[in-house]
Each structure stands twice: as C-alpha cells, then as structure tokens.
C-alpha positions in Angstrom: 0.0 0.0 0.0 1.4 3.4 -1.0 2.3 5.9 1.7 3.0 9.6 1.8 6.7 9.1 0.9 5.7 7.2 -2.2 3.4 10.0 -3.2 6.2 12.6 -2.7 8.6 10.5 -4.8 6.1 10.0 -7.6 5.2 13.7 -7.7 8.8 14.7 -7.3 8.1 17.0 -4.3 8.9 16.9 -0.6 6.8 15.0 2.0 6.1 18.4 3.5 4.6 19.6 0.1 2.4 16.5 0.0 1.2 17.3 3.5 0.4 20.9 2.5 -1.7 19.7 -0.5 -3.5 17.1 1.5 -4.3 19.6 4.2 -5.2 22.3 1.7 -2.8 24.8 3.3 -2.6 28.3 1.8 0.3 29.4 -0.4 0.7 26.0 -2.1 1.5 26.3 -5.8 -1.0 25.1 -8.4 1.8 23.0 -10.0 2.4 21.2 -6.7 -1.3 20.6 -6.1 -1.7 19.1 -9.6 1.4 16.9 -9.3 0.4 15.6 -5.9 -3.2 14.9 -6.8 -2.1 13.0 -9.9 0.4 11.0 -7.9 -2.2 10.1 -5.3 -4.7 9.1 -8.0 -2.1 6.9 -9.7 -1.0 5.2 -6.5 -4.4 4.9 -5.1 -3.4 6.9 -2.0 -6.1 8.3 0.3 -5.9 9.9 3.8 -6.8 7.4 6.5 -10.3 7.1 7.9 -8.9 8.2 11.2 -7.6 11.4 9.8 -10.9 12.0 8.0 -12.8 11.5 11.3 -10.5 13.8 13.1 -10.7 16.5 10.4 -14.5 16.3 10.4 -14.6 16.9 14.1 -12.1 19.8 13.7 -14.3 21.4 11.1 -16.7 22.4 13.9 -13.9 24.4 15.6 -13.1 28.1 15.4 -9.5 28.9 15.1 -8.3 32.0 17.1 -5.0 33.7 16.6 -3.8 36.2 19.3 -0.5 37.8 20.1 -0.3 36.4 23.6 -3.2 35.0 25.6 -1.5 35.7 28.9 -2.2 39.4 28.2 -5.7 40.2 29.7 -6.7 42.0 26.6 -6.4 38.9 24.5 -7.9 36.8 27.3 -11.1 38.9 27.0 -11.0 38.4 23.2 -10.6 34.6 23.5 -13.4 34.4 26.1 -15.8 36.3 23.9 -15.0 34.0 20.9 -15.5 31.0 23.1 -18.9 32.3 24.2 -20.1 32.4 20.6 -18.5 29.1 19.9 -20.3 27.4 22.7 -23.6 28.9 21.7 -23.0 27.5 18.2 -22.0 24.1 19.5 -18.3 24.6 18.5 -15.0 24.5 20.2 -12.0 26.9 19.8 -8.4 26.2 19.0 -6.0 28.9 20.1 -2.6 29.8 18.6 -0.1 32.6 19.3 1.6 35.0 16.9 3.5 37.4 19.2 3.3 40.1 16.5 5.8 38.1 14.5 5.1 37.5 10.8 6.6 34.0 10.8 4.8 32.9 13.9 1.5 34.3 12.6 1.9 32.6 9.3 2.7 29.3 10.9 -0.2 29.7 13.3 -2.8 30.3 10.6 -1.5 27.4 8.5 -1.7 25.1 11.6 -5.3 26.2 12.3 -6.2 25.5 8.7 -4.4 22.1 8.8 -6.6 21.3 11.8 -9.6 22.0 9.6 -10.7 25.2 11.4 -13.0 26.6 8.7 -13.8 29.7 10.8 -10.8 31.8 11.9 -10.6 35.0 14.0 -7.2 36.4 13.4 -5.4 39.1 15.4 -2.3 39.6 13.3 0.1 42.6 13.4 3.3 41.1 11.9 1.9 39.9 8.5 1.6 42.4 5.7 -1.8 43.5 4.3 -0.9 41.7 1.1 -0.3 38.3 2.8 -3.5 38.6 4.9 -5.4 39.4 1.7 -4.1 36.2 0.1 -5.1 34.2 3.2 -8.5 35.7 3.1 -8.9 34.8 -0.6 -8.0 31.1 0.2 -9.9 30.8 3.5 -13.6 31.9 3.2 -14.2 31.9 6.9 -11.2 34.1 7.9 -12.0 37.4 9.7 -9.4 40.0 10.8 -9.9 41.7 14.2 -8.3 44.9 15.4 -7.0 45.8 12.0 -8.5 47.5 8.9 -7.5 46.4 5.5 -9.4 48.4 2.8 -9.3 45.5 0.2 -11.1 43.2 2.6 -12.9 45.7 4.8 -16.0 43.6 5.0 -14.0 40.9 6.8 -12.2 43.3 9.2 -13.5 44.2 12.7 -11.6 47.2 13.9 -11.4 50.2 16.3 -10.8 53.8 15.4 -7.6 54.2 17.4 -6.9 57.7 16.1 -10.2 58.9 17.4 -9.8 57.1 20.7 -6.5 58.8 21.4 -7.8 62.1 20.1 -10.7 61.8 22.7 -8.3 61.1 25.5 -6.1 64.1 24.8 -9.0 66.4 24.1 -10.5 65.5 27.5 -7.2 66.5 29.1 -7.3 69.8 27.2 -10.9 70.4 28.2 -9.7 70.1 31.8 -7.3 73.0 31.2 -4.1 71.1 30.5 -1.8 72.6 27.8 1.5 70.8 28.5 0.8 67.1 27.8 3.2 64.2 27.5 2.6 60.9 25.8 3.9 57.4 26.7 3.9 55.5 23.4 4.3 51.8 22.6 7.6 50.8 21.2 5.9 48.2 19.0 5.8 49.2 15.3 2.2 48.2 14.7 -0.8 50.2 13.5 -2.3 50.6 17.0 0.8 52.4 18.1 1.0 54.6 15.0 -2.7 55.5 15.2 -2.8 56.3 18.9 0.3 58.5 18.6 -1.3 60.2 15.6 -4.5 60.9 17.6 -2.3 62.5 20.4 -0.6 64.8 17.9 -3.8 65.7 16.0 -5.6 66.7 19.2 -2.8 69.1 20.2 -2.7 70.6 16.7 -6.4 71.1 16.5 -6.4 72.9 19.8 -3.6 75.2 18.8 -1.1 73.5 21.1 2.5 72.9 19.9 3.5 69.3 19.2 7.1 68.3 19.8 8.8 64.9 19.6 10.2 65.7 23.1 6.8 65.2 24.5 6.7 61.5 23.4 8.7 58.7 25.1 8.3 55.1 24.0 8.4 51.8 26.0 7.1 48.3 26.0 3.3 48.3 26.3 3.3 46.9 29.9 3.8 48.2 33.5 7.6 48.0 33.3 7.6 49.8 30.0 5.3 52.5 31.3 7.5 53.0 34.4 10.6 53.3 32.3 9.0 55.7 29.8 7.6 57.9 32.7 11.0 58.0 34.3 12.6 59.1 31.0 9.9 61.7 30.5 10.4 63.2 34.0 14.2 63.3 33.3 13.5 65.8 30.5 12.3 68.3 33.1 9.4 69.5 30.9 6.6 71.5 32.5 4.0 68.8 31.8 0.8 68.7 33.9 -0.8 65.7 32.2 0.3 62.4 30.5 -1.7 60.3 28.0 -0.6 56.7 27.6 -0.7 54.0 25.0 -2.7 51.6 27.3 -3.7 51.2 31.0 -0.7 49.0 31.8 1.7 51.7 30.8 -0.4 54.1 32.9 -0.1 51.9 35.9 3.7 51.9 35.5 3.7 55.6 35.2 1.6 56.1 38.3 4.0 54.0 40.3 7.0 56.1 39.2 5.2 59.3 40.0 4.3 58.1 43.5 7.9 57.0 44.1 9.0 60.5 43.2 6.4 62.2 45.5 4.4 63.5 42.5 0.7 63.3 43.2 -1.8 62.0 40.8 -3.9 63.8 39.7 -3.0 66.9 41.8 0.4 67.4 40.3 0.2 65.4 37.1 -3.0 63.9 35.5 -2.9 60.5 33.9 -5.2 59.0 31.3 -5.0 55.4 29.9 -6.4 53.5 27.0 -8.4 50.2 26.7 -10.3 50.2 30.1 -8.6 47.0 31.2 -9.5 45.4 34.5 -6.5 47.0 36.2 -8.0 50.5 35.6 -10.5 50.3 38.5 -8.0 48.8 40.9 -5.4 51.6 40.6 -5.2 54.4 43.1 -6.5 56.7 42.0 -8.9 54.8 39.7 -7.8 55.4 36.1 -9.6 57.7 33.7 -9.3 55.8 30.3 -10.8 55.1 26.9 -12.8 51.9 26.6 -11.9 49.4 23.9 -15.0 47.2 23.3 -13.0 44.1 22.5 -15.6 41.7 23.8 -18.4 42.8 21.5 -16.0 43.1 18.7 -14.7 39.6 19.2 -18.3 38.3 19.4 -19.1 39.9 16.1 -15.9 38.6 14.5 -16.7 35.0 15.6 -20.2 35.2 14.2 -19.0 36.7 11.0 -16.4 33.9 10.6 -19.0 31.3 11.1 -21.4 32.9 8.6 -18.7 33.2 6.0 -17.5 29.7 6.4 -21.1 28.4 6.1 -21.7 30.5 3.0 -24.3 32.6 4.8 -25.0 36.2 3.9 -23.6 38.5 6.7 -25.8 41.2 8.2 -25.4 44.3 5.9 -26.4 46.6 8.7 -23.5 45.6 10.9 -20.8 48.2 11.4 -17.3 46.8 11.3 -15.5 49.9 12.6 -16.1 50.6 16.4 -15.7 53.8 18.2 -14.0 54.0 21.6 -15.7 55.9 24.5 -14.3 58.0 27.3 -14.5 56.6 30.9 -13.9 59.4 33.4 -12.6 58.4 36.8 -10.2 59.9 39.3 -6.8 60.2 37.7 -7.5 63.5 35.9 -7.9 66.8 37.6 -8.7 70.3 36.3 -5.6 72.5 35.8 
C-alpha cells in the first residue's frame, strides 16, 4: 500500500509539500497541487479514515490567533469568541503570533491544517498583502483589530486615532496645555494611530507638538514605568500624560508616586483600553474603553457565517468607536 513518501517520490516533491496539499494549506502552488493529486490518484493513496474522522470533528472548531493569551486584553477576546463558539456548539483552537510574521503565518496554517474553517485572526506582523491572500484562500477568515481596505467587509476594527484624540481632548478640556505621551515601542498600526491621535488633538487645539513630549516603551507596566522616568528626566513643564494603554499608565503612576508626585493633583494620567486594572489603581484610572468583547463576538459570528456561505448582516458596522471613561486620575488645571 502506498504511503505519503511514495506520493512525494512520484510527484517529485517533498513530503512536506504533499502534506500541504492534503491539508489544503494556503500558499501551495498550483503546480504542486496538480502533481500531488495526480500521484495520489495513480498510486491509489487516500488519507486514513482516522484522519478524516479527526478532520470532520475539527471542522466544527473556530481557530483563534492572538498575540499572547497571557495578556488580559487577548484573554477577554478569546473568552468572547469562546462564548459564541459554545452557543454555536463549537470548540475553539488557540494559537499565538506574538506580533511576529513568521509565527503568525505558521499559526494560521496550523489552524487550517486542523480544519478550522472559521478563523478569528489578530495579526500585526503579517503584511496587508499576505493577509489578503489568506482571506482569498480561507472563506471563513476574519481579521480583528485591523482595517485592510481591500477586505474591509472581513475586518472588525477600532478607530484608534479617534480614541487617542478623545483622551487628549479631554485633558485639554480640563485645562491642560503641557501634555506628554507614553507611546508603545511596537511598530504596529495601533501604536502609530494612537500617537497620531495624540498629535492631532494638540494641533487642532492650537497647542504645539514636539517629539520631546513623546517617550516610547514596552506596552506593559515595566515599559510604562521606564517611559515615565525618561519623560520626567527631560524636566518639561508637563501637567498631564496620555498613555498607549492602561498597563503603561499603571507603571507611570508607580513612578510618579515614588517621586512624590501626586496623581492627579500634580500630574494627571489617562489610559487606554479600560482593562480590568483600571478600576484597581489608586486613583482609579480615567481611560478610553476598547470594546474588545463585543468586537470579538461579532468577528466570531461573521467567521462562522462566511465559512457556512451565509450572507452577513449588511447593517453591521465593522468599525467601532472608543468611548471615554472618566474616573479619578485626571484633575482640572
């Protein structure tokens, strides 16, 4: 009886290529597909019944790609997808990309190999062009937290420019004119858009923007603490600081407290995302809410509908707007 190595030899390709064809993975050349299919037909080779059974079961799964599920933001996203999956009598398979193009590509291919016909993908490393190719080959693939014009109807995203603009505008409304910004050091569209919103809010309110006002760091507590220390070292007359996310804000508050700088009496702080940590900080953090749960629920339902060849709801809005959440970390100037 022929095996996969016999097929590879007959088709003059590698065993890995035969596996890619059998599992219908993306980015497999038409020439390879034709050669492998002809070789399997000639040799009478078919996937085992066990594999078919396993694949049939996996077809009822939803694949989820996140950067790192240990981050609470992605934990909320996965939980929301899982809620929809359970309602639809499905299970989820989770993979990680860590904002790395190679990892993201491998993760998507692995989920497809496991016959996840519906995919909710949070990818920041892969280019628009490669994600468009994946979307062309995988009918049930939906992109979350990213807007790609060519496949806009399959993207669920947030207007990050507007969210950051709202945050800084709120500080300005409270009388602040000297405002710093703690940016993420990750070169992804979220970082670029939120920094752009900060700058635009200053310009629209006739306040001078300077690169000196911006300090970058890892988008976590340690990164926020380091960035806040570096901003203080510049000895600028700032009265308020906007941050890339709530975790950076938490790190910033710890540094201000250690330096006997009161929040919000001396320096006001505003975050972004409305993560769980925001209500446990002292003072409670004023922030901008990122509705990741409802976005993830919509993405999961859309992925299921597309995979099932159903017509999505035309009335659904795929671009969400963040909302301000006033708490105690911002004071009037």
